[in-house]
MIFIDREN-696740 format. One record per residue (C-alpha): residue in three letters; x, y, z. Coordinates in steps of 0.25 Angstrom, whole numbers, padded with zeros to 4 digits, always signed. Example, Ala and Ser with C-alpha at 12.3 -4.5 7.8 and 13.67 -1.06 7.14 Angstrom:
Ala+0049-0018+0031Ser+0055-0004+0029
This chain:
Met+0352+0059-0192Arg+0341+0060-0182His+0339+0075-0186Leu+0338+0072-0200Phe+0327+0061-0197Leu+0319+0071-0189Thr+0320+0082-0200Phe+0315+0071-0210Leu+0303+0068-0201Ala+0299+0082-0199Leu+0300+0085-0214Leu+0291+0072-0217Trp+0281+0077-0206Leu+0280+0091-0213Ala+0278+0084-0226Leu+0265+0077-0222Pro+0252+0082-0228Gly+0245+0084-0215Val+0256+0091-0209Ala+0258+0100-0221Gln+0244+0105-0220Thr+0244+0109-0206Thr+0255+0119-0210Glu+0246+0126-0221Pro+0239+0138-0216Thr+0224+0136-0214Thr+0214+0144-0222Pro+0205+0152-0213Gly+0190+0150-0214Pro+0180+0161-0220Val+0177+0167-0206Ala+0192+0167-0202Gln+0195+0174-0215Ile+0184+0185-0213Leu+0188+0188-0199Ala+0203+0189-0203Asp+0199+0198-0215Asn+0190+0207-0206Thr+0197+0208-0193Ala+0198+0223-0192Leu+0183+0224-0195Ile+0179+0213-0185Glu+0188+0219-0174Arg+0181+0233-0176Ser+0168+0229-0181Ser+0156+0238-0183Arg+0142+0236-0188Thr+0145+0244-0201Thr+0158+0237-0205Ile+0157+0222-0200Gly+0145+0218-0208Pro+0152+0212-0220Val+0162+0204-0211Ile+0150+0198-0203Asp+0143+0195-0216Ala+0155+0188-0222Leu+0157+0180-0209Ala+0142+0175-0210Ala+0143+0172-0225Ser+0157+0165-0224Gly+0151+0151-0222Asp+0161+0148-0212Pro+0156+0140-0200Ala+0163+0148-0191Ala+0156+0161-0195Ala+0144+0159-0185Met+0153+0156-0174Val+0162+0169-0176Leu+0150+0178-0178Asp+0144+0173-0166Ala+0157+0175-0158Trp+0159+0189-0164Ala+0145+0193-0160Asn+0147+0187-0145Arg+0160+0194-0144Ser+0167+0180-0144Leu+0176+0183-0156Gly+0190+0188-0153Leu+0202+0193-0162Arg+0216+0190-0159Glu+0224+0202-0162Ala+0237+0195-0164Asp+0233+0188-0177Gly+0219+0193-0180Thr+0213+0179-0177Phe+0198+0178-0172Phe+0194+0169-0161Leu+0181+0165-0154Ile+0184+0169-0140Ala+0179+0166-0126Glu+0183+0172-0113Ser+0192+0163-0104Gly+0197+0171-0092Asp+0208+0181-0097Ser+0208+0174-0111Tyr+0200+0171-0122Ala+0197+0156-0126Leu+0199+0156-0141Arg+0192+0148-0153Asp+0195+0150-0167Ile+0184+0155-0177Thr+0180+0140-0179Gly+0178+0138-0165Ala+0191+0130-0162Asp+0198+0132-0149Ala+0210+0142-0150Gly+0215+0143-0136Thr+0215+0155-0128Ala+0221+0169-0129Pro+0222+0181-0119Lys+0211+0192-0120Ala+0221+0202-0124Asp+0225+0194-0137Ile+0210+0194-0142Thr+0201+0205-0146Gln+0186+0202-0142Leu+0177+0207-0154Arg+0165+0214-0148Pro+0155+0218-0159Asn+0145+0229-0156Ala+0130+0227-0157Gly+0130+0230-0172Val+0140+0220-0176Arg+0134+0210-0167Gly+0121+0212-0174Leu+0127+0210-0188Ile+0134+0197-0182Ala+0120+0192-0177Thr+0114+0194-0191Ala+0125+0186-0197Leu+0124+0175-0187Val+0109+0173-0191Gln+0112+0165-0203Phe+0120+0155-0194Gln+0109+0155-0183Leu+0098+0152-0193Ala+0105+0140-0198Asp+0109+0135-0184Pro+0103+0121-0181Asp+0099+0126-0167Pro+0084+0131-0168Ala+0086+0141-0156Lys+0098+0148-0163Arg+0089+0149-0176Arg+0078+0155-0168Val+0087+0165-0162Ala+0092+0169-0176Leu+0077+0171-0180Glu+0074+0179-0168Ser+0086+0188-0171Ile+0082+0190-0186Ala+0068+0193-0182Arg+0072+0204-0172Asp+0081+0211-0182Pro+0077+0206-0196Ala+0087+0211-0207Pro+0088+0208-0222Glu+0101+0200-0220Asn+0093+0190-0212Leu+0086+0185-0224Ala+0097+0177-0231Pro+0101+0169-0218Leu+0086+0166-0215Arg+0084+0161-0229Ala+0096+0152-0228Ala+0092+0146-0215Ile+0078+0143-0220Ala+0084+0136-0232Asn+0092+0127-0223Ser+0081+0125-0212Pro+0067+0131-0214Asp+0061+0136-0201Pro+0047+0143-0200Ala+0052+0154-0191Met+0064+0156-0200Thr+0055+0156-0213Arg+0046+0166-0207Leu+0057+0176-0203Glu+0063+0175-0217Arg+0049+0179-0222Leu+0049+0191-0213Leu+0063+0195-0217Thr+0059+0193-0232Leu+0047+0202-0232Arg+0055+0213-0226Phe+0069+0212-0232Asp+0069+0203-0245Pro+0072+0212-0257Asp+0063+0204-0266Pro+0049+0209-0264Ala+0043+0196-0269Ala+0050+0189-0258Arg+0044+0199-0248Val+0030+0197-0253Ala+0031+0182-0253Ala+0036+0183-0238Ile+0025+0192-0234Glu+0015+0182-0241Gly+0022+0170-0235Phe+0017+0174-0221Gly+0003+0171-0224Ala-0006+0172-0211Asp+0006+0175-0202Leu+0002+0186-0192Gly+0015+0188-0185Leu+0019+0201-0179Asp+0033+0200-0185Leu+0026+0198-0199Arg+0018+0211-0197Gly+0030+0218-0192Ala+0037+0214-0205Leu+0025+0218-0214Asn+0022+0231-0208Pro+0034+0239-0213Leu+0031+0234-0227Val+0018+0242-0227Ala+0023+0254-0219Thr+0022+0267-0226Arg+0028+0281-0226Arg+0023+0294-0231Leu+0029+0300-0244Ala+0028+0312-0252Val+0033+0314-0266Ala+0033+0326-0275Gly+0022+0326-0286Thr+0011+0316-0288Gly+0018+0303-0292Ala+0020+0292-0282Pro+0034+0290-0277Glu+0044+0281-0285Ser+0047+0267-0280Ala+0038+0269-0268Asn+0028+0259-0263Val+0016+0268-0261Ala+0006+0264-0251Ala-0004+0276-0253Thr-0005+0290-0259Leu-0009+0301-0249Thr-0016+0313-0252Pro-0013+0325-0242Gly-0026+0329-0235Asn-0032+0316-0237Asp-0024+0304-0235Leu-0013+0312-0228Pro-0015+0325-0219Arg-0009+0337-0226Glu+0000+0341-0215Glu+0006+0327-0214Ala+0008+0327-0230Tyr+0016+0340-0229Asp+0024+0335-0217Ile+0028+0324-0226Leu+0033+0334-0237Val+0040+0342-0226Ala+0047+0329-0220Ala+0052+0325-0234Gly+0058+0339-0237Met+0048+0341-0248Ala+0041+0354-0242Pro+0044+0364-0232Ala+0038+0364-0218Arg+0024+0369-0216Leu+0023+0384-0213Thr+0016+0386-0199Val+0007+0398-0197Ala+0016+0403-0186Asp+0029+0402-0194Gln+0022+0409-0206Arg+0016+0420-0197Ala+0030+0423-0191Ser+0037+0423-0205Leu+0026+0433-0210Val+0027+0442-0198Ala+0043+0442-0199Asn+0043+0447-0213Ile+0032+0458-0213Ala+0038+0469-0222Asp+0031+0482-0227Gly+0017+0476-0223Ala+0019+0464-0231Val+0025+0450-0229Gly+0031+0443-0242Gly+0024+0454-0250Ile+0010+0451-0245Pro+0004+0463-0237Leu+0001+0460-0222Val-0014+0463-0224Gln-0015+0451-0233Leu-0009+0441-0224Asp-0022+0438-0217Asp-0023+0426-0227Gln-0015+0413-0225Ser-0012+0412-0240Ala-0006+0426-0240Arg+0002+0423-0228Asp+0007+0410-0236Arg+0011+0419-0248Ala+0018+0428-0239Tyr+0026+0417-0232Thr+0029+0411-0246Ala+0035+0425-0250Leu+0044+0425-0237Glu+0049+0411-0240Ala+0053+0415-0254Ala+0060+0427-0249Gly+0067+0419-0239Leu+0061+0426-0227Ala+0053+0414-0221Pro+0057+0399-0220Ser+0051+0390-0230Ala+0038+0384-0226Ala+0025+0379-0232Thr+0013+0387-0232Glu-0001+0380-0233Asp-0001+0383-0248Glu+0013+0377-0250Val+0009+0365-0241Thr-0003+0362-0251Ala+0006+0364-0263Ala+0016+0354-0257Leu+0006+0344-0254Ala+0000+0345-0268Ala+0014+0343-0274His+0017+0330-0267Ser+0011+0316-0266Phe+0011+0308-0253Tyr+0011+0293-0252Asp+0012+0282-0241Val+0024+0274-0246Tyr+0027+0260-0241Ala+0041+0258-0235Glu+0042+0245-0242Pro+0045+0248-0257Asp+0039+0236-0264Pro+0023+0236-0266Asp+0022+0221-0266Val+0028+0219-0253Thr+0020+0230-0246Arg+0007+0224-0253Ala+0010+0210-0247Ala+0014+0216-0234Arg+0001+0224-0233Asp-0008+0212-0237Ala-0001+0204-0227Leu-0003+0214-0216Asp-0018+0215-0220Arg-0019+0200-0219Ile-0012+0200-0206Gly-0021+0211-0201Met-0034+0204-0204Thr-0029+0191-0198Val-0024+0199-0186Gly-0038+0205-0184Ala-0044+0191-0185Met-0034+0186-0175Gln-0037+0198-0166Ala-0051+0195-0166Ala-0048+0180-0163Asp-0039+0185-0151Leu-0050+0194-0146Gly-0060+0183-0147Leu-0051+0174-0139Asp-0049+0185-0129Ala-0064+0186-0128Leu-0066+0171-0126Ser-0055+0171-0115Leu-0062+0182-0108Ala-0076+0175-0110Ser-0070+0162-0104Ile-0066+0170-0092Tyr-0079+0177-0090Phe-0086+0164-0092Leu-0078+0157-0081Ala-0081+0169-0072Ala-0096+0169-0075Ile-0100+0155-0076Gly-0101+0154-0061Leu-0109+0166-0061Ala-0118+0161-0072Ile-0121+0148-0063Thr-0125+0156-0050Phe-0132+0167-0057Gly-0139+0158-0067Val-0144+0148-0056Met-0145+0156-0044Arg-0148+0170-0049Val-0138+0175-0039Ile-0130+0187-0043Asn-0116+0183-0037Met-0108+0196-0036Ala-0097+0187-0029His-0095+0179-0041Gly-0082+0186-0044Glu-0077+0183-0030Phe-0078+0168-0033Ile-0069+0171-0045Met-0059+0178-0036Leu-0060+0166-0026Gly-0056+0156-0037Ala-0044+0165-0041Tyr-0039+0166-0027Thr-0041+0151-0025Gly-0032+0149-0037Tyr-0022+0159-0032Val-0021+0152-0018Val-0019+0138-0025Gln-0007+0144-0032Gln-0001+0148-0019Val-0002+0134-0015Ile+0001+0126-0028Ala+0013+0132-0036Asp+0010+0124-0048Tyr+0001+0133-0056Thr-0006+0122-0065Ile-0009+0114-0052Ser-0014+0126-0044Ile-0023+0130-0055Leu-0029+0116-0057Ile-0031+0116-0042Ala-0036+0130-0041Leu-0048+0128-0051Pro-0055+0118-0043Leu-0051+0124-0030Ala-0057+0138-0034Phe-0070+0131-0039Ala-0071+0124-0025Val-0068+0137-0017Thr-0077+0146-0025Phe-0088+0135-0025Ala-0087+0134-0010Ala-0088+0149-0009Gly-0100+0150-0018Val-0107+0139-0010Ala-0104+0147+0003Met-0109+0160-0003Glu-0122+0154-0009Arg-0125+0147+0004Leu-0122+0158+0013Val-0127+0170+0005Ile-0133+0167-0009Arg-0144+0157-0005His-0150+0167+0005Leu-0152+0178-0006Tyr-0158+0170-0017Lys-0168+0178-0025Arg-0163+0191-0019Pro-0153+0195-0030Leu-0150+0209-0024Glu-0146+0203-0011Thr-0138+0192-0018Leu-0130+0202-0026Leu-0127+0211-0014Ala-0123+0199-0006Thr-0114+0193-0016Phe-0108+0207-0019Gly-0104+0208-0004Ile-0098+0194-0004Ser-0090+0198-0016Ile-0084+0210-0009Ala-0081+0201+0003Leu-0074+0190-0005Gln-0066+0201-0011Gln-0061+0206+0002Ile-0058+0192+0008Ala-0050+0190-0004Lys-0042+0203-0002Asn-0040+0199+0012Ile-0034+0186+0009Phe-0027+0188-0004Gly-0024+0203-0003Thr-0027+0213-0014Gln-0015+0210-0023Ala-0018+0202-0035Arg-0014+0187-0034Pro-0009+0179-0046Leu-0015+0166-0051Thr-0004+0160-0060Ala-0008+0152-0072Pro+0000+0139-0075Gly+0012+0141-0084Trp+0004+0133-0096Leu-0006+0144-0096Asp+0004+0155-0098Gly+0005+0162-0112Ala-0005+0162-0123Trp-0010+0154-0135Val-0005+0162-0146Leu-0011+0159-0160Asn-0003+0171-0167Asp+0002+0185-0164Val-0013+0190-0162Val-0021+0178-0155Ala-0016+0173-0142Ile-0024+0169-0129Ser-0018+0166-0116Tyr-0018+0151-0111Ile-0025+0156-0098Arg-0036+0162-0106Ile-0037+0148-0113Ala-0037+0141-0100Ile-0049+0150-0095Phe-0057+0147-0107Val-0054+0132-0106Leu-0058+0133-0091Ala-0071+0141-0095Met-0075+0130-0105Leu-0072+0119-0095Phe-0081+0125-0085Leu-0092+0127-0095Gly-0091+0112-0098Val-0091+0109-0083Phe-0103+0118-0081Leu-0111+0112-0092Phe-0108+0098-0087Ile-0113+0101-0073Met-0125+0108-0078Lys-0129+0098-0089Arg-0123+0085-0083Thr-0125+0085-0068Arg-0136+0085-0058Leu-0131+0099-0052Gly-0132+0105-0066Leu-0146+0100-0068Glu-0150+0105-0055Val-0143+0119-0057Arg-0151+0120-0071Ala-0164+0116-0064Val-0162+0127-0053Thr-0158+0137-0064Gln-0170+0134-0073Asn-0180+0134-0061Pro-0176+0133-0047Thr-0190+0130-0042Met-0193+0119-0051Ala-0179+0113-0048Ala-0182+0114-0033Ser-0195+0106-0035Met-0187+0095-0042Gly-0178+0093-0030Ile-0166+0102-0033Asn-0161+0110-0022Pro-0160+0124-0028Asp-0151+0129-0016Arg-0141+0118-0018Ile-0140+0121-0032Asn-0139+0136-0030Met-0127+0133-0020Leu-0120+0123-0030Thr-0122+0133-0041Phe-0117+0145-0034Gly-0105+0136-0030Leu-0103+0131-0044Gly-0103+0145-0049Ser-0094+0150-0039Gly-0084+0139-0041Ile-0083+0142-0056Ala-0080+0156-0052Gly-0069+0152-0044Val-0063+0144-0056Ala-0065+0156-0064Gly-0057+0164-0054Val-0045+0154-0055Ala-0045+0156-0071Ile-0046+0171-0070Gly-0035+0172-0060Leu-0026+0166-0070Phe-0025+0178-0078Ala-0030+0189-0068Gln-0024+0193-0055Val-0032+0187-0043Thr-0037+0198-0034Ser-0050+0199-0026Glu-0057+0207-0037Ile-0054+0197-0048Gly-0068+0192-0048Gln-0074+0206-0050Ala-0067+0207-0063Tyr-0076+0196-0068Ile-0089+0197-0061Val-0095+0208-0070Gln-0092+0200-0082Ser-0097+0187-0076Phe-0111+0193-0073Met-0111+0199-0087Thr-0108+0185-0093Val-0119+0179-0085Val-0129+0190-0089Val-0125+0190-0104Gly-0124+0175-0105Gly-0137+0172-0099Val-0140+0169-0084Gly-0139+0154-0080Asn-0133+0149-0093Ile-0119+0144-0094Trp-0119+0146-0109Gly-0124+0160-0107Ala-0112+0163-0098Leu-0103+0158-0109Ala-0110+0166-0119Gly-0110+0178-0110Ala-0095+0176-0107Ala-0092+0176-0122Met-0100+0189-0124Ile-0094+0196-0113Gly-0079+0192-0116Gly-0080+0195-0130Leu-0087+0208-0128Gln-0077+0212-0118Lys-0065+0209-0127Gly-0071+0215-0139Ile-0074+0228-0131Glu-0059+0228-0126Trp-0054+0226-0140Leu-0062+0238-0145Asn-0057+0246-0133Pro-0045+0240-0128Ser-0040+0251-0119Asn-0052+0252-0110Thr-0057+0238-0104Leu-0066+0246-0095Ala-0074+0250-0107Ala-0075+0236-0112Gln-0082+0232-0099Thr-0091+0244-0100Tyr-0095+0241-0114Met-0097+0227-0111Ile-0107+0230-0100Ile-0114+0239-0108Phe-0116+0229-0119Ile-0121+0218-0109Ile-0131+0228-0104Ile-0136+0230-0118Phe-0135+0215-0121Ile-0144+0211-0109Gln-0155+0221-0113Phe-0157+0213-0125Arg-0154+0199-0119Pro-0157+0200-0104Arg-0155+0185-0102Gly-0142+0184-0108Ile-0136+0177-0121Ile-0142+0163-0116Ala-0154+0165-0108Leu-0158+0155-0097Lys-0170+0146-0101Gly-0181+0140-0092Arg-0191+0145-0082Ala-0181+0152-0073Ala-0176+0160-0085Gly-0184+0172-0082Asp-0182+0172-0067
């Protein structure tokens, strides 16, 4: 009875619906079915045979497709030979940890039981292309960006459909732009390509120009007769000897197999000499072969008789050129596309030209701000004291080395620069005052002795700097926030250091104007500049003003040295690179006038950049032409752009 009862319970359990369902075979998903149907192809995959299988996996709609493709590309897909089942594998000692193609844990298996699939580079490339559609739809922006970069590196027509599908689900500006780039290259509809080209508007991107240029690329083509080639997008009709050299035109015919190679004089002579018979060649007596046309006829006769290789004489070349037409033909067959591409490139070219002019102007402005900083101190001392200070460049050097020393003590570059600027001013202000008290004040109204003395001081200061810091260039590092450049587009960019120097120059211009217009020192300086004798009679001490003025000009040169050292290596000769431009700035602008120094710096900076743009391979020529221009300029305007006014102006 007990056995009958147990049998009854077993039959009842099997009759339950849930239990009955577990005994039914499960239907494999699309990915599993594709893998099972193509096991042999997958196991021995090659780029030429596996494409349809990869495409079928990508188009299956199975959520497991992306995981399987990714595992296959990364050699994490294995095949169990015993039953032909595919697994996602990961090494685990001497075994593989297995997951089925849905990602569920499937235990482990010895490595000997599993064949690891190792696709070659070609197959991995096909898989990567198939994975793009999954990556583009991924919610992670980083993965979408990787997919876009992959497409941009190796664009292909098959990327268009997944791109458009991804855009339909989640519009993205970068994705939309890439879709237009691929559309203008690969879409079979010319109207869509034209619309894509026109959709870029004022875009100046290098990738856009790279996509448009092949659409307007041409090749030379020759056809028999005078009619234009059928179904060809003709860019230009060429006339040999006019638009196209005759030699090049005939070479096109030879390369296309439409004419024999040209006969050279040496080959013709050798063939004629080798075939002399009974005082004639090819039926033409030797005495008549002093004429080129007769030699050509003789060679043609030898050709007809099979005694000379086929080659074209000059008459035959002329006849062949006359029998053919020559064209420049676009590689792109649709004329509407090439017209749109050409118009877009012309528009981009005009905009790029304007942007290049703007970029050149920004470079000139940046250089002018550097020259202004370097020259403002010289403009003060030269304008007020009439002292030609040949050591002004060494005050720039002292400022640069001050910044370097501060950075050796303070590691934070931002703090070190903020400390170096006022410290450089103080150091060079003190050096300038000492120089004025010890040397300059004894040489007033003796310009030649002043020039020689300051020149000697310049050499001495350079040698002292070499003894202290050595001859090797020292770095003055800019803070991290000054790294890089302000990029407006692919053409216009200006470094943040140059922007900072421009701001510093404008700041010093403002400080100088405040001192000169709003302080007692400025009033006294202006009085001494206008008329030293009258200023002295009003109770102003010209010696004190000269000392402070010289110190102020030297201090500003020190600040300029810190700014210049941020983009130039600090050496003992750093100031010499700017002393000539500083003097030219002061002379051209107008002695003793800050606005003149500003105008002079703008002229010198713009002129130098303009000459360098015209002759970029020779910067020394730019310096030479600039000096010649300035010599001519001061012949017509000896007092500079903004001349000094007042009774002392003619001193």
